[in-house]
TORKE-339255 format. One record per atom (N, C-alpha, C): atom name; residue number from 1; residue in one letter; y, x, z negated. Coordinates in nm, 3 decimals. Atoms other than C-alpha are relative to their C-alpha. Layout:
# residues N
+----+-----+---+---------+---------+---------+
:  a :   k : r :   north :    east :      up :
+----+-----+---+---------+---------+---------+
: CA : NUM : a :       Y :       X :       Z :
...
+----+-----+---+---------+---------+---------+
END
This chain:
# residues 96
+----+-----+---+---------+---------+---------+
:  a :   k : r :   north :    east :      up :
+----+-----+---+---------+---------+---------+
:  N :   1 : x :  -0.060 :   0.117 :  -0.077 :
: CA :   1 : x :   2.707 :   5.455 :  -3.264 :
:  C :   1 : x :   0.009 :  -0.109 :  -0.114 :
:  N :   2 : x :  -0.018 :   0.114 :   0.101 :
: CA :   2 : x :   2.843 :   5.195 :  -3.507 :
:  C :   2 : x :   0.008 :  -0.114 :   0.062 :
:  N :   3 : x :   0.005 :   0.150 :  -0.055 :
: CA :   3 : x :   2.833 :   4.806 :  -3.449 :
:  C :   3 : x :   0.172 :  -0.018 :   0.024 :
:  N :   4 : x :  -0.154 :   0.060 :  -0.039 :
: CA :   4 : x :   3.225 :   4.805 :  -3.466 :
:  C :   4 : x :   0.051 :   0.066 :   0.107 :
:  N :   5 : x :  -0.053 :  -0.075 :  -0.122 :
: CA :   5 : x :   3.260 :   5.019 :  -3.145 :
:  C :   5 : x :  -0.056 :  -0.077 :   0.106 :
:  N :   6 : x :   0.048 :   0.065 :  -0.110 :
: CA :   6 : x :   3.065 :   4.759 :  -2.935 :
:  C :   6 : x :   0.091 :  -0.108 :  -0.020 :
:  N :   7 : x :  -0.069 :   0.121 :  -0.018 :
: CA :   7 : x :   3.240 :   4.454 :  -2.799 :
:  C :   7 : x :   0.156 :   0.001 :  -0.015 :
:  N :   8 : x :  -0.159 :  -0.024 :   0.006 :
: CA :   8 : x :   3.601 :   4.637 :  -2.791 :
:  C :   8 : x :   0.055 :  -0.023 :   0.127 :
:  N :   9 : x :  -0.067 :   0.029 :  -0.139 :
: CA :   9 : x :   3.811 :   4.537 :  -2.502 :
:  C :   9 : x :   0.052 :   0.129 :   0.037 :
:  N :  10 : x :  -0.049 :  -0.145 :  -0.027 :
: CA :  10 : x :   3.953 :   4.908 :  -2.524 :
:  C :  10 : x :  -0.132 :   0.067 :   0.082 :
:  N :  11 : x :   0.094 :  -0.069 :  -0.061 :
: CA :  11 : x :   3.605 :   5.035 :  -2.399 :
:  C :  11 : x :  -0.030 :  -0.034 :   0.152 :
:  N :  12 : x :   0.003 :  -0.018 :  -0.157 :
: CA :  12 : x :   3.641 :   4.894 :  -2.066 :
:  C :  12 : x :   0.108 :   0.010 :   0.090 :
:  N :  13 : x :  -0.139 :  -0.052 :  -0.073 :
: CA :  13 : x :   3.992 :   4.969 :  -1.993 :
:  C :  13 : x :   0.003 :   0.142 :  -0.010 :
:  N :  14 : x :  -0.004 :  -0.159 :   0.011 :
: CA :  14 : x :   3.930 :   5.351 :  -2.069 :
:  C :  14 : x :   0.036 :   0.082 :   0.091 :
:  N :  15 : x :  -0.002 :  -0.071 :  -0.116 :
: CA :  15 : x :   3.900 :   5.470 :  -1.702 :
:  C :  15 : x :  -0.030 :  -0.084 :   0.091 :
:  N :  16 : x :   0.043 :   0.082 :  -0.135 :
: CA :  16 : x :   3.866 :   5.358 :  -1.342 :
:  C :  16 : x :  -0.145 :  -0.020 :  -0.016 :
:  N :  17 : x :   0.131 :   0.008 :   0.012 :
: CA :  17 : x :   3.488 :   5.430 :  -1.412 :
:  C :  17 : x :  -0.071 :  -0.118 :  -0.086 :
:  N :  18 : x :   0.071 :   0.097 :   0.077 :
: CA :  18 : x :   3.445 :   5.212 :  -1.715 :
:  C :  18 : x :   0.042 :  -0.148 :   0.058 :
:  N :  19 : x :  -0.024 :   0.118 :  -0.062 :
: CA :  19 : x :   3.638 :   4.917 :  -1.535 :
:  C :  19 : x :  -0.088 :  -0.042 :   0.110 :
:  N :  20 : x :   0.104 :   0.034 :  -0.095 :
: CA :  20 : x :   3.389 :   4.964 :  -1.254 :
:  C :  20 : x :  -0.134 :  -0.053 :  -0.057 :
:  N :  21 : x :   0.124 :   0.011 :   0.072 :
: CA :  21 : x :   3.088 :   4.964 :  -1.468 :
:  C :  21 : x :  -0.003 :  -0.163 :  -0.054 :
:  N :  22 : x :  -0.030 :   0.141 :   0.057 :
: CA :  22 : x :   3.235 :   4.642 :  -1.667 :
:  C :  22 : x :  -0.014 :  -0.096 :   0.136 :
:  N :  23 : x :   0.009 :   0.143 :  -0.125 :
: CA :  23 : x :   3.290 :   4.437 :  -1.328 :
:  C :  23 : x :  -0.152 :   0.010 :   0.034 :
:  N :  24 : x :   0.144 :   0.030 :  -0.047 :
: CA :  24 : x :   2.922 :   4.534 :  -1.197 :
:  C :  24 : x :  -0.079 :  -0.076 :  -0.089 :
:  N :  25 : x :   0.090 :   0.059 :   0.087 :
: CA :  25 : x :   2.780 :   4.396 :  -1.548 :
:  C :  25 : x :   0.035 :  -0.133 :   0.026 :
:  N :  26 : x :  -0.042 :   0.135 :  -0.020 :
: CA :  26 : x :   3.003 :   4.100 :  -1.499 :
:  C :  26 : x :  -0.056 :  -0.075 :   0.125 :
:  N :  27 : x :   0.065 :   0.053 :  -0.124 :
: CA :  27 : x :   2.878 :   4.033 :  -1.149 :
:  C :  27 : x :  -0.151 :  -0.042 :  -0.019 :
:  N :  28 : x :   0.133 :   0.019 :   0.034 :
: CA :  28 : x :   2.515 :   4.075 :  -1.246 :
:  C :  28 : x :  -0.004 :  -0.135 :  -0.098 :
:  N :  29 : x :  -0.008 :   0.100 :   0.080 :
: CA :  29 : x :   2.590 :   3.833 :  -1.559 :
:  C :  29 : x :   0.017 :  -0.140 :   0.061 :
:  N :  30 : x :  -0.030 :   0.131 :  -0.061 :
: CA :  30 : x :   2.740 :   3.562 :  -1.336 :
:  C :  30 : x :  -0.114 :  -0.026 :   0.121 :
:  N :  31 : x :   0.097 :   0.052 :  -0.054 :
: CA :  31 : x :   2.459 :   3.578 :  -1.100 :
:  C :  31 : x :  -0.129 :  -0.034 :  -0.063 :
:  N :  32 : x :   0.124 :   0.061 :   0.066 :
: CA :  32 : x :   2.172 :   3.552 :  -1.364 :
:  C :  32 : x :   0.052 :  -0.121 :  -0.076 :
:  N :  33 : x :  -0.042 :   0.118 :   0.048 :
: CA :  33 : x :   2.392 :   3.282 :  -1.527 :
:  C :  33 : x :  -0.026 :  -0.120 :   0.110 :
:  N :  34 : x :   0.019 :   0.118 :  -0.103 :
: CA :  34 : x :   2.411 :   3.071 :  -1.188 :
:  C :  34 : x :  -0.159 :   0.015 :   0.028 :
:  N :  35 : x :   0.133 :   0.027 :  -0.029 :
: CA :  35 : x :   2.035 :   3.147 :  -1.119 :
:  C :  35 : x :  -0.066 :  -0.078 :  -0.102 :
:  N :  36 : x :   0.064 :   0.058 :   0.111 :
: CA :  36 : x :   1.932 :   3.018 :  -1.451 :
:  C :  36 : x :   0.032 :  -0.176 :  -0.009 :
:  N :  37 : x :  -0.051 :   0.119 :  -0.023 :
: CA :  37 : x :   2.142 :   2.711 :  -1.388 :
:  C :  37 : x :  -0.063 :  -0.078 :   0.094 :
:  N :  38 : x :   0.089 :   0.033 :  -0.112 :
: CA :  38 : x :   1.984 :   2.669 :  -1.058 :
:  C :  38 : x :  -0.143 :  -0.040 :  -0.027 :
:  N :  39 : x :   0.161 :   0.025 :   0.048 :
: CA :  39 : x :   1.638 :   2.692 :  -1.224 :
:  C :  39 : x :  -0.007 :  -0.139 :  -0.058 :
:  N :  40 : x :   0.018 :   0.129 :   0.074 :
: CA :  40 : x :   1.709 :   2.407 :  -1.453 :
:  C :  40 : x :   0.041 :  -0.126 :   0.077 :
:  N :  41 : x :  -0.026 :   0.118 :  -0.081 :
: CA :  41 : x :   1.862 :   2.177 :  -1.208 :
:  C :  41 : x :  -0.110 :  -0.036 :   0.101 :
:  N :  42 : x :   0.106 :   0.005 :  -0.089 :
: CA :  42 : x :   1.580 :   2.225 :  -0.945 :
:  C :  42 : x :  -0.121 :  -0.054 :  -0.102 :
:  N :  43 : x :   0.088 :   0.031 :   0.053 :
: CA :  43 : x :   1.338 :   2.203 :  -1.241 :
:  C :  43 : x :   0.007 :  -0.143 :  -0.047 :
:  N :  44 : x :  -0.032 :   0.145 :   0.043 :
: CA :  44 : x :   1.510 :   1.866 :  -1.353 :
:  C :  44 : x :  -0.042 :  -0.079 :   0.105 :
:  N :  45 : x :   0.061 :   0.086 :  -0.130 :
: CA :  45 : x :   1.443 :   1.739 :  -1.003 :
:  C :  45 : x :  -0.126 :  -0.019 :   0.014 :
:  N :  46 : x :   0.164 :   0.003 :  -0.009 :
: CA :  46 : x :   1.075 :   1.834 :  -1.004 :
:  C :  46 : x :  -0.028 :  -0.118 :  -0.084 :
:  N :  47 : x :   0.040 :   0.081 :   0.083 :
: CA :  47 : x :   1.038 :   1.621 :  -1.302 :
:  C :  47 : x :   0.006 :  -0.137 :   0.031 :
:  N :  48 : x :  -0.009 :   0.124 :  -0.059 :
: CA :  48 : x :   1.121 :   1.311 :  -1.111 :
:  C :  48 : x :  -0.115 :  -0.018 :   0.052 :
:  N :  49 : x :   0.148 :   0.023 :  -0.086 :
: CA :  49 : x :   0.782 :   1.353 :  -0.940 :
:  C :  49 : x :  -0.100 :   0.039 :  -0.060 :
:  N :  50 : x :   0.109 :  -0.037 :   0.072 :
: CA :  50 : x :   0.451 :   1.372 :  -1.070 :
:  C :  50 : x :  -0.060 :   0.134 :   0.063 :
:  N :  51 : x :   0.091 :  -0.099 :  -0.061 :
: CA :  51 : x :   0.296 :   1.611 :  -0.800 :
:  C :  51 : x :   0.113 :   0.124 :  -0.019 :
:  N :  52 : x :  -0.059 :  -0.124 :   0.030 :
: CA :  52 : x :   0.594 :   1.871 :  -0.897 :
:  C :  52 : x :   0.008 :   0.012 :  -0.141 :
:  N :  53 : x :  -0.021 :  -0.036 :   0.149 :
: CA :  53 : x :   0.549 :   1.885 :  -1.265 :
:  C :  53 : x :  -0.006 :   0.145 :  -0.022 :
:  N :  54 : x :   0.042 :  -0.154 :   0.023 :
: CA :  54 : x :   0.392 :   2.232 :  -1.249 :
:  C :  54 : x :   0.099 :   0.070 :   0.053 :
:  N :  55 : x :  -0.090 :  -0.099 :  -0.063 :
: CA :  55 : x :   0.674 :   2.398 :  -1.014 :
:  C :  55 : x :   0.116 :  -0.029 :  -0.110 :
:  N :  56 : x :  -0.118 :   0.022 :   0.111 :
: CA :  56 : x :   0.929 :   2.220 :  -1.270 :
:  C :  56 : x :  -0.015 :   0.056 :  -0.098 :
:  N :  57 : x :   0.001 :  -0.064 :   0.112 :
: CA :  57 : x :   0.798 :   2.365 :  -1.545 :
:  C :  57 : x :  -0.010 :   0.148 :  -0.012 :
:  N :  58 : x :  -0.010 :  -0.132 :  -0.041 :
: CA :  58 : x :   0.774 :   2.702 :  -1.401 :
:  C :  58 : x :   0.161 :   0.045 :   0.016 :
:  N :  59 : x :  -0.155 :  -0.017 :  -0.017 :
: CA :  59 : x :   1.145 :   2.667 :  -1.292 :
:  C :  59 : x :   0.090 :   0.011 :  -0.144 :
:  N :  60 : x :  -0.061 :  -0.006 :   0.122 :
: CA :  60 : x :   1.223 :   2.579 :  -1.664 :
:  C :  60 : x :  -0.004 :   0.132 :  -0.063 :
:  N :  61 : x :   0.047 :  -0.118 :   0.077 :
: CA :  61 : x :   1.053 :   2.891 :  -1.788 :
:  C :  61 : x :   0.085 :   0.101 :   0.064 :
:  N :  62 : x :  -0.075 :  -0.092 :  -0.045 :
: CA :  62 : x :   1.229 :   3.114 :  -1.548 :
:  C :  62 : x :   0.147 :  -0.016 :  -0.043 :
:  N :  63 : x :  -0.126 :   0.023 :   0.030 :
: CA :  63 : x :   1.551 :   2.967 :  -1.626 :
:  C :  63 : x :   0.033 :   0.038 :  -0.132 :
:  N :  64 : x :  -0.012 :  -0.059 :   0.136 :
: CA :  64 : x :   1.474 :   3.035 :  -1.973 :
:  C :  64 : x :   0.014 :   0.149 :  -0.033 :
:  N :  65 : x :   0.008 :  -0.158 :  -0.004 :
: CA :  65 : x :   1.386 :   3.388 :  -1.930 :
:  C :  65 : x :   0.139 :   0.052 :   0.024 :
:  N :  66 : x :  -0.141 :  -0.032 :  -0.054 :
: CA :  66 : x :   1.729 :   3.409 :  -1.722 :
:  C :  66 : x :   0.084 :   0.022 :  -0.115 :
:  N :  67 : x :  -0.101 :   0.045 :   0.088 :
: CA :  67 : x :   1.927 :   3.267 :  -2.006 :
:  C :  67 : x :  -0.029 :   0.136 :  -0.103 :
:  N :  68 : x :   0.054 :  -0.114 :   0.096 :
: CA :  68 : x :   1.747 :   3.546 :  -2.236 :
:  C :  68 : x :   0.044 :   0.121 :   0.058 :
:  N :  69 : x :  -0.034 :  -0.124 :  -0.065 :
: CA :  69 : x :   1.867 :   3.818 :  -2.007 :
:  C :  69 : x :   0.148 :   0.013 :  -0.013 :
:  N :  70 : x :  -0.100 :   0.007 :   0.025 :
: CA :  70 : x :   2.212 :   3.709 :  -2.043 :
:  C :  70 : x :   0.073 :   0.112 :  -0.114 :
:  N :  71 : x :  -0.053 :  -0.076 :   0.098 :
: CA :  71 : x :   2.287 :   3.868 :  -2.381 :
:  C :  71 : x :  -0.051 :   0.118 :  -0.019 :
:  N :  72 : x :   0.063 :  -0.121 :  -0.033 :
: CA :  72 : x :   2.065 :   4.142 :  -2.279 :
:  C :  72 : x :   0.070 :   0.090 :   0.080 :
:  N :  73 : x :  -0.117 :  -0.058 :  -0.096 :
: CA :  73 : x :   2.302 :   4.244 :  -2.016 :
:  C :  73 : x :   0.134 :   0.030 :  -0.050 :
:  N :  74 : x :  -0.139 :  -0.017 :   0.078 :
: CA :  74 : x :   2.591 :   4.218 :  -2.238 :
:  C :  74 : x :  -0.018 :   0.120 :  -0.096 :
:  N :  75 : x :   0.016 :  -0.098 :   0.102 :
: CA :  75 : x :   2.437 :   4.435 :  -2.512 :
:  C :  75 : x :   0.000 :   0.144 :   0.082 :
:  N :  76 : x :   0.038 :  -0.131 :  -0.065 :
: CA :  76 : x :   2.330 :   4.718 :  -2.242 :
:  C :  76 : x :   0.156 :   0.025 :   0.045 :
:  N :  77 : x :  -0.117 :  -0.029 :  -0.072 :
: CA :  77 : x :   2.677 :   4.678 :  -2.073 :
:  C :  77 : x :   0.105 :   0.084 :  -0.130 :
:  N :  78 : x :  -0.082 :  -0.062 :   0.105 :
: CA :  78 : x :   2.857 :   4.747 :  -2.428 :
:  C :  78 : x :  -0.055 :   0.141 :  -0.029 :
:  N :  79 : x :   0.045 :  -0.124 :   0.075 :
: CA :  79 : x :   2.634 :   5.023 :  -2.536 :
:  C :  79 : x :   0.010 :   0.121 :   0.111 :
:  N :  80 : x :  -0.013 :  -0.115 :  -0.106 :
: CA :  80 : x :   2.676 :   5.210 :  -2.179 :
:  C :  80 : x :   0.140 :   0.022 :   0.008 :
:  N :  81 : x :  -0.147 :  -0.004 :   0.008 :
: CA :  81 : x :   3.074 :   5.148 :  -2.224 :
:  C :  81 : x :   0.020 :   0.101 :  -0.108 :
:  N :  82 : x :   0.004 :  -0.075 :   0.119 :
: CA :  82 : x :   3.044 :   5.314 :  -2.581 :
:  C :  82 : x :  -0.023 :   0.128 :   0.038 :
:  N :  83 : x :   0.055 :  -0.134 :   0.001 :
: CA :  83 : x :   2.845 :   5.583 :  -2.484 :
:  C :  83 : x :   0.083 :   0.075 :   0.126 :
:  N :  84 : x :  -0.079 :  -0.055 :  -0.106 :
: CA :  84 : x :   3.082 :   5.669 :  -2.184 :
:  C :  84 : x :   0.094 :   0.060 :  -0.060 :
:  N :  85 : x :  -0.127 :  -0.047 :   0.070 :
: CA :  85 : x :   3.356 :   5.740 :  -2.444 :
:  C :  85 : x :  -0.035 :   0.091 :  -0.088 :
:  N :  86 : x :   0.051 :  -0.103 :   0.120 :
: CA :  86 : x :   3.113 :   5.969 :  -2.685 :
:  C :  86 : x :  -0.003 :   0.136 :   0.051 :
:  N :  87 : x :   0.029 :  -0.150 :  -0.055 :
: CA :  87 : x :   3.192 :   6.304 :  -2.493 :
:  C :  87 : x :   0.027 :   0.100 :  -0.130 :
:  N :  88 : x :  -0.014 :  -0.076 :   0.132 :
: CA :  88 : x :   3.329 :   6.438 :  -2.837 :
:  C :  88 : x :  -0.097 :   0.027 :  -0.075 :
:  N :  89 : x :   0.114 :   0.003 :   0.078 :
: CA :  89 : x :   3.043 :   6.327 :  -3.017 :
:  C :  89 : x :  -0.108 :   0.084 :   0.066 :
:  N :  90 : x :   0.117 :  -0.065 :  -0.085 :
: CA :  90 : x :   2.795 :   6.466 :  -2.777 :
:  C :  90 : x :   0.026 :   0.145 :  -0.025 :
:  N :  91 : x :  -0.013 :  -0.113 :   0.012 :
: CA :  91 : x :   2.972 :   6.783 :  -2.760 :
:  C :  91 : x :   0.001 :   0.079 :  -0.157 :
:  N :  92 : x :   0.025 :  -0.055 :   0.122 :
: CA :  92 : x :   2.973 :   6.855 :  -3.139 :
:  C :  92 : x :  -0.144 :   0.002 :  -0.034 :
:  N :  93 : x :   0.165 :  -0.005 :   0.040 :
: CA :  93 : x :   2.597 :   6.775 :  -3.174 :
:  C :  93 : x :  -0.072 :   0.124 :   0.097 :
:  N :  94 : x :   0.059 :  -0.102 :  -0.085 :
: CA :  94 : x :   2.531 :   7.052 :  -2.914 :
:  C :  94 : x :   0.067 :   0.130 :  -0.041 :
:  N :  95 : x :  -0.031 :  -0.112 :   0.080 :
: CA :  95 : x :   2.753 :   7.305 :  -3.099 :
:  C :  95 : x :  -0.074 :   0.013 :  -0.142 :
:  N :  96 : x :   0.069 :   0.015 :   0.158 :
: CA :  96 : x :   2.571 :   7.224 :  -3.448 :
:  C :  96 : x :  -0.148 :   0.049 :   0.023 :
+----+-----+---+---------+---------+---------+
END
C-alpha cells in the first residue's frame, strides 16, 4: 500500500459498502470531536472554582486524548477503504 493511495476521494465512492464505512467513520469522528470540545468547555468552567481544579485537569487530559483519536480514526478509515479495493493484489499474492 503506497501513501499516494490514501486519502483519495475515489476510495470512499467505490461501492455501497465503502460509502457506508466512510459514513460510519465520519459519525465516529464527529462524536469524538464533539466530546473533546465538551471536555474542554467543562474543564474550562471547572478552572473558575478552586475545588474543581482536579476534575478540570482530568477533563483537559481526556479532551486532549480525544483530539489525538481524531487523526487516528481518519488513518484507520483510509487504510480500511484502501484495503477494501485491494482484491487484485491479494489474489496475485495468493497465486504466487
